[in-house]
N, C-alpha and C positions, 0 to 999 in steps of 0.2 A: 805225700802229694803236696805240691806247692800251687796254690791257686793264684791266678793273676787276672787283672782286669783288661789287659791288652796283650798284644803280641810282645814277646821279649824283644830286646834291641836286635839280637841276631835274627830272629824271625822277621822283624820289620825290615831289616836290610835285605833279606832274601826276597821278600814280597815286592819291595821297591824296585827290584830289577825288572819286573814285568807287569806290575800293576800301576795304574795311574794314581798318583798321590791324592788326587781329588776324591778318591773313594775312602781315604783314611779319615777317621773322625777324631784321632788323637795324634800326639807326637811325643817323641822322646826329646827332651831339651837338655842340652849340656850347659849347666850353670856352674862355672868355675871348677870343672872337673867332676861334679856330681851330676849324673844323668838320671832324670826323673821323668815319669810319664805325666802328661798333661792333657786335659781335654781341650780340643780346639773348638771354641764356641762360635765365633763369627770371623770369616775371612782369614787373611794371612796373619800369622803371629807377628807381634810388633818387635821382632829382633832378627838378627841376621840368619838367613836360611841355612848357612853352613853350621849353625849351632843346633839344628833340629833334624830329627829323622821321623818321617811320618810313620804312624803305627795304627793298628786296627783293633777295635774292641770286638768282643764276640758278636755283637749285633751287626757291626760293619762286615765281619767275615761272612755271617749268614746271608746278608744281602748280596754278597758276591757269588754265592753258590747257585748255579742254575737249578730250576726245579727238575728239568729233564735234560739229559745229554744223549747224543746220538753217535754211535760208533758202528761202522759196517752195517748200516741200515737197521740197527737194533736200537731201541729206545730204552734208556735206563732212568728210573725215577729216584730222587733223593729220599733217604729215610734216615732217621736217627733214633737211638734209644739208649737207655741206661740199664745195665744189667751187672749184677755182682760188683757194684761200685765203680764200674768203668763205662765210659761213653763210647758209642760206636756211631760213626757217620759213614754212610755208604750210598752207592748208586746201584740199584738192583733191577733185574729183569725178572718178571714172574711168569712162569709157564705152568700149565696144568699137564700132569702125566698121571693117567689112571686115577684122577680125582685127588691125587696127593700133590700139594704144592712143591715146586722145585724152584729154588732161588739161584740165579746166576748173578753174581756181583761183579760189576766192572771195576769198582774201587771200594775198598773197605779199610777204614782206619779206626783203631781203638786206642783210647787213652784214659787215664784217670781224670783228665781235665778236658772238658768239652771244647774249650777254645783250642787246645792242642790238636784234638781230633779234627776239628774243622780246618785248622791251618794245614795239617798234613794232607787232607783231601784237596785243598786248593793247590798245593804244590804238585800233587799227583795229577790233577786235572791239567795243570800247566804242562807238566812233563809229557803227558799223552796228547798234547795239543788240542785239548777239549775246552779250554777256557780262553 
């Protein structure tokens, strides 16, 4: 498993297609052919915009996830957990059937990396037109 502090360059480019870059808290900067992640502290970076790609930390991705989504008049709440070394991020509806809980998940993504699971949920929310 490879841990990372922000979305990969490829993930960042995909998110930039539909997210406002104002929500990004980092950027990938091309410095003479070497692309490195950088924290954006205040305002616009002091270099040409064509040399940067906005990217998102785990914190920034989590702030983008709605607490509740609605689809077909059903409400789904966000949940996340770690089990057997893997992270799961999901939107679930809980119903009671004969006093035993039944979970219907609208979206569920599992990954060894929490950031990747959150990224995949954002992509799926976007694809389902829920974000």
